[in-house]
PASETOR-670851 format. One record per residue (C-alpha): residue in three letters; x, y, z. Coordinates in steps of 0.001 Angstrom, whole numbers, plus 524288, in hexadecimal, padded with zeros to 5 digits. Example, Ala and Ser with C-alpha at 12.3 -4.5 7.8 and 13.67 -1.06 7.14 Angstrom:
2
ALA8300C7EE6C81E78SER835667FBDC81BE4
This chain:
354
MET9665F78B0E09778SER96B107966309F60LEU978A97986F0A4ACLYS97ADA798DE0B33AILE986DB7A0FA0B75DGLY98AEF7A2470C521ILE9907A7AF740C8D0VAL99A557AD0B0D3C8GLY9A5717B4090DA7FLEU9AA637B8B70E7B9PRO9A1A67C20E0EF41ASN9A1217D03B0EA7FVAL9A6FC7CDF40DD7DGLY99AEB7D3090D6A0LYS993387C6A40D3CFSER985E37CB880D7DBTHR9881A7D9070D1D4LEU98B217D22B0C4EAPHE97FB67C8DD0C680ASN976757D4A00C89CALA97C087DACA0BC4ALEU97B707CEE80B385THR96E117CAA10B7A3ARG967F87D7B10BB22LYS963177D0C00C785LYS965897D7210D491VAL96C327CF760DFC5ASP972597D3C60EC68ILE9808E7D8AD0E9CASER983A57DDB20F788ASN9922C7DFB00F9FCTYR994E97D4771027EPRO9981B7C5EC1007CPHE98D127BBEB0FE84CYS982527C5E20FB2CTHR97EA27BBB10F0EBILE97A0E7AFA00F81EGLU9712A7A85C0EE8EPRO975057A9340E074ASN96DAA7B3770D8ADVAL969877AEC10CB32GLY967737B7300BF42MET962837B2FC0B1FFVAL969007BB2B0A6F1ALA965817BBF009898VAL9713C7B93F08FE8PRO973B87C5BC087E3ASP973277C19007957GLU970097CB4906E83ARG96DBA7BFCB06574LEU9613B7BBEA06CDBSER95BA97C98C06B46ALA95E777C96C05C9CLEU957817BC8E05B79THR94BB97C190062A4GLU94AEE7CCDF05992LEU94D067C4AF04D75SER942917BAC605120HIS9395A7C4A005741SER939327BBD60636FLYS92F197BDEA06DD0LYS938927B9BA07836THR9475A7B9FD07A59VAL94D7D7AFF4083AAPRO95C297B201086C5ALA965297A83108C03ILE966F87A92809AC2VAL9726B7A9810A430GLU96FD57A6DE0B278PHE979877AE850BB3AVAL97ACA7A9FF0C97AASP980DD7B33F0D34CILE986D67AA690DD70ALA98B057AEED0EB30GLY998FF7B34B0ECACLEU9A3347A9410EFB3VAL9ADE27AA080F9FFLYS9B9A47A19A0FD96GLY9B534795641042BALA9A82E794040FD2FSER9AA80785DA0FA28GLU9AB4E7837C108FEGLY99EF978B9E10BE6GLU9A4DB798E210DC5GLY99BF17A447109A3LEU9909479EAA102C0GLY998F7792800FFA1ASN9929D7868E0F9CELYS985FB78E2B0F6D5PHE98E27797350ED78LEU9946B78B220E731SER987A9784200E4DEHIS9823D78FDC0DDE4ILE98E1378F580D45FARG98BA6781490D1A0ASP97E51784AE0CB9ATHR9844478D7C0C109TRP9899978A690B3ABALA995A9793270B477ILE99C2279C530BE51ALA99E327AAAF0BC24HIS9A8227AEF90C620VAL9A75D7BDA20C8FDVAL9B47D7C3690CCCCARG9B6197D1A70D0E7VAL9C0C07D8B20C971PHE9BD777E6900CDF8ASP9C1FF7EDCC0DA2EASP9B7FB7F4290E300PRO9BB547F7530F11FASP9ACC67F8BC0F402ILE9A9527EACA0F08FTHR9AF1F7E0B20F997HIS9B69E7D48D0F4F0VAL9B7987C86D0FD80ALA9C5AE7C73A0FA6BGLY9C8567D5B60FD53ALA9CB637D9900EEE5PRO9C7547D45E0E1B0ASN9D0487C9D40DC6APRO9C9D27C24E0D122VAL9D3787B74F0D0BDSER9D2697B4BD0DF99ASP9C3307B56C0DE27ILE9C3977AAFF0D3A5GLU9CC8F7A24B0DBECVAL9C38D7A3050E7B3LEU9B76279F440DFDEGLU9BE27794790D846TYR9C45678F150E4BEGLU9B6F378DC20EB12LEU9B08D7878C0DF34ILE9BBE477D9E0DE45LEU9BADB77A380ECACLYS9AC71777650EAE8ASP9AEB676F460DEDELEU9B9597677C0E5F3GLU9AF5E764800F0B7THR9A56C75FE00E6B1VAL9AF3F757520DF1FSER9B5067518A0EBE6LYS9A75874D390F04AARG9A484747300E371LEU9B18B740680E32FGLU9AF4B73A050F06CSER9A2907341C0EAEEVAL9A91672FBD0DE07GLN9B3FC7297B0E5A1LYS9AA29721070EC94GLU9A48871D930DF94VAL9B1E8719E80DABCLYS9B383710320E626ALA9A5C670A900E30CGLY9A9E77089C0D4ECLYS99FDC711820CF15LYS9A18F713140C044GLY9A79B7201C0BCB8ALA9AB7B723740CA56VAL9BA437225C0C7ECGLU9B9D972B7C0BC62GLU9B1D37357D0C3E3SER9BAFE734CF0CF4FLYS9C691737BB0C6C7TYR9BF8F743290C090LEU9BB7C7488B0CD5CGLU9C982747B20D224GLU9CDB374F6B0C636ILE9C3E1759EF0C8F1LYS9C79975A4A0D70DALA9D61475C0C0D413THR9D27C766E20CA3FLEU9CA8676E3F0D432GLY9D4E176B920DE6AHIS9DEB17730C0D5F1GLY9D57777E8A0D486GLY9D07877B510C717LEU9C2DD77F3D0C235LEU9BC58774700BAB7SER9B64C77D260B0D4ARG9C3BB7824A0AC7ELEU9C89E774180AAF5ASN9BC8876EF70A413LEU9BA64764FA0AE6AASP9ACA575F970B096SER9A83475BD90BDF4ASN99FC8750BD0B8EFGLY992FF756490BECCLEU9983D75B3A0CBB1LEU994AD769240C7ABLEU9A16076EC10CD2BLEU9A22477D9D0CE7ATHR9AF2D77EF90C74AGLU9AAAA7780A0BB62LYS9A21D783AF0B812PRO9A6E778D2E0ADD3PHE9ACCB799960B457MET9AC2E7A7720AF4FTYR9B10E7B3590B647VAL9AA347C0A20B767CYS9B3877CB6C0BA86ASN9AB827D5B60C190ALA9B25B7E1F30BD4DSER9B1177F09A0BFDCGLU9AA3A7F92C0B555LYS9B7907FDFC0B0EEGLN9BD5B7F0610AFF8ALA9B16D7EB7B0A84BVAL9B18B7F66609E69SER9C08F7F5D809C8EGLU9BF3D7E73E099D7TRP9C7117E3100A5A9SER9CDD17D5910A4D1PRO9D2B77CCDC0AF73ASP9E0EF7CB200B27DALA9E9B97BF940AFADALA9E7947B93F0BD0BPHE9D89F7B9F60BB0AARG9D99E7B41B0AD79GLU9E28F7A93C0B282LYS9D94C7A5D70BD88ILE9CD0B7A49A0B4D1GLY9D39D79D720AA20ALA9CB4279B9E09E28SER9BEAD79EFD0A561PRO9B7B97AB0909F45TYR9B6277B81E0A651VAL9AE4B7C4330A496VAL9B0BE7D22F0A9B3ILE9A4247D8280AE81SER9A1657E4870B6F7ALA9963E7E0CA0C000LYS994687EF980C275ILE992617F23F0B3C7GLU989777E67C0B2C3SER981997EBD20BE05GLU980437F8EB0B770LEU97C7C7F2980AA84ALA972317EA260B185ALA96B667F6120B77DLEU969C17FC830AA18PRO95D517FBDE0A1C4GLU95F8F7F41B09527GLU95FCC8005B08C87GLU96B6A805BB09410TYR9734C7F8FB09549GLU97A267F952087D1GLU97D3D807C7088D3TYR983CB8058B09638MET98B697FA1509068ARG990538032E0858AGLU993FE80D7A08F32MET99C158045F096D9GLY9A2967FEAB08AF4LEU99DE07F14208D68ALA99B307E7D6081D9GLU992E57DE9208A04SER98D447DD140976BGLY993107D4ED0A21ELEU987607CC410A124ALA989AF7C98A092B5LYS998207C71A0957BLEU995697BDA60A08AILE98B537B61509960ARG993C77B52A08CF5THR99EA57AFF40959DSER995C77A66809C4BTYR9912F7A0A908F73ALA99F8B79F0B08B49ALA9A3A57989409811LEU9989778F0B097A3GLY9999478C36088B7LEU98BD2790D6085C6MET9859179789079EETHR9788C79C8907542PHE96EE87983806A81PHE961BA79E3206782THR953E279B28063D8THR94B9C7A5AE05E02GLY93DAD7A7B9058EBGLU9319A7AFEE05A5DASP92EB67AA4F06803GLU93C2A7AC6D06D7CSER94B037ADDC06B7BARG952C37A6A907550ALA9611E7A48C078CBTRP9657E7970A07D59THR972097939B08436VAL9791F786AD0811BPRO986E87813F08211ILE9904A7844B076B9GLY990AA7787A06DD6SER982D8774A106FD2THR97C5476CD606518ALA96EFA770D306074PRO967C1766CB06894ARG96FF376AC507495ALA96C96778D50721DGLY95E227751707085ARG95E6E76FE007E6AALA95F7477DDC0835EILE951B977FA807E89HIS94BC1772DA08241SER9506A764CE083BEASP947BE760D8078A3PHE94FCB7695606F51GLU95B667602D07206GLN954D875366072EALYS94BA7755310670DPHE9548D75D6805EE9ILE952C775BC205031ARG959847675804A4BALA95C39775D904C7BGLU95A77781C6043C6VAL9664978A8204603ILE96B20797B2041F5GLY975E77A019047E8TYR971E77AD1F04E5EASP979D57B599044ABLYS973BE7AE76038F1LEU966037B04A03DD0ILE967D77BED104135GLU96E387C116033F2ALA962CB7BABE02D0AGLY959007C32103532SER94ED27B86903750TYR94CD77A9B2037F1VAL9455C7AAC602AB0ARG950B17B0D80239DALA95A567A82802A3AARG952BF79C7102536GLU951EB7A1D30177EGLN9609C7A41D017C5GLY962EA7965201BDALEU9696F79A7E0287BLEU961C47911903125ARG968CB783DB0331DILE96329776E80374AGLU96C56770C304117GLY96C46762FA04767LYS96FAA75CD405484GLU97E4A75ED305286TYR97DB376D5F05033VAL985C17757D05A33VAL97EA87819705DA9LYS985E278E6205C38ASP9847279A4C06505GLY979D57A2F805F2FASP972EB798AD057ADILE9644579AA905628ILE95DFB78CDF05651GLU950BF7872905405PHE94FF777903058B6LYS947EA76EC2051FDILE943657637105A30
C-alpha cells in the first residue's frame, strides 16, 4: 500500500513550492490565491538506505521502494465550509487522503503576500481547523437526523449510534479534533479524525539554525508532530543532479532532506513500518501497520499470503547484513521460522510460505 498525504494550508504559505520540491514535479506556483485548482498528485519513493543494501547483497535485478503519494490541495480560506473560495471542492479532496500535512508559514517576506496580512502560524491553524470542524458538524448533523428517525422506528442499534453521534457533535462543537481525542466516526470519514502533522515552512536561515516553534504554537498543536522545512532549500535540492545532492546537504549542514523528515514523520503519525522481501529478481520495501502479524503483513503483497499463510522465514535486516548473504545466514542459524502469531518488526526480511 502507498500512503496518501494531503498537503494543505492557506493560500501563499508555500504548499505548491514544497510539493514541487518534494516530488520534483512542476505545478503552477503563481503568487496569487487559488492558483492550485485541482489537486496535483506526486508519487515519491520512500528514502531507505536498507533497500539499496539489500539490492546489492542479493544482486537484485530490480529495486522497488515503498511509495508515498503527496496531494497538493488548493489553498483554504475562511468560509470554505460554506462554499467560500474553492469551498466544498477543497474539503472533498482532503477526505480522500490518509493524513493531513498542514503547511504553515513561519518566515517573513514582504514580497510574498499573505491572505491575513502577515504570517501568523497559530491563526492559520485555527482558520483551517475551524473550517474542517464546521464541515464535520454538517456531516454529523445530517447523519444524526437520519438516525433519530431510525430510533423512532425502533431500528436495532439506532439508540446507541444516536448517543455516540451526539457525543461527537458535542466534541466538535467545543472545537475538538477527533484525531487528538482518539474518537472514531464509525464510518462517516470525518475530516478531523485524520492524523494531523504540521510543516513549518521556514527561511533558509531558520532551517539551518534548527528553528523551533514558540510555546503558543506547541500548545495549539498538542501532541501532533511537526517538521521544520525550508521550501526554498528543498527547491534548490530538487534542481540539482544526484551527484551534487549530498554535497549541497553537507554544505548547508543538513543531516537529512525535508522529504525524508516529512516521510519519517508521516510514518510515525500513521503508525506504519517497513518490511522487506529480497532475492535475485527484486528487492522490495512494503509498508504495513505497526503491530502487524505475519499473515497481515503478507496481505500487503497479495491477499493469498494472508488467507493461505502457513509460515514465514524471517531474519532481521542487521543480522542479514552482518552475515553477508542468505547462505551464510542460514549456515549460522540466523533464519527463523515463524507462525501466524508472529508480530513483524520494522526492518524484517520475510519469505512467506503458502
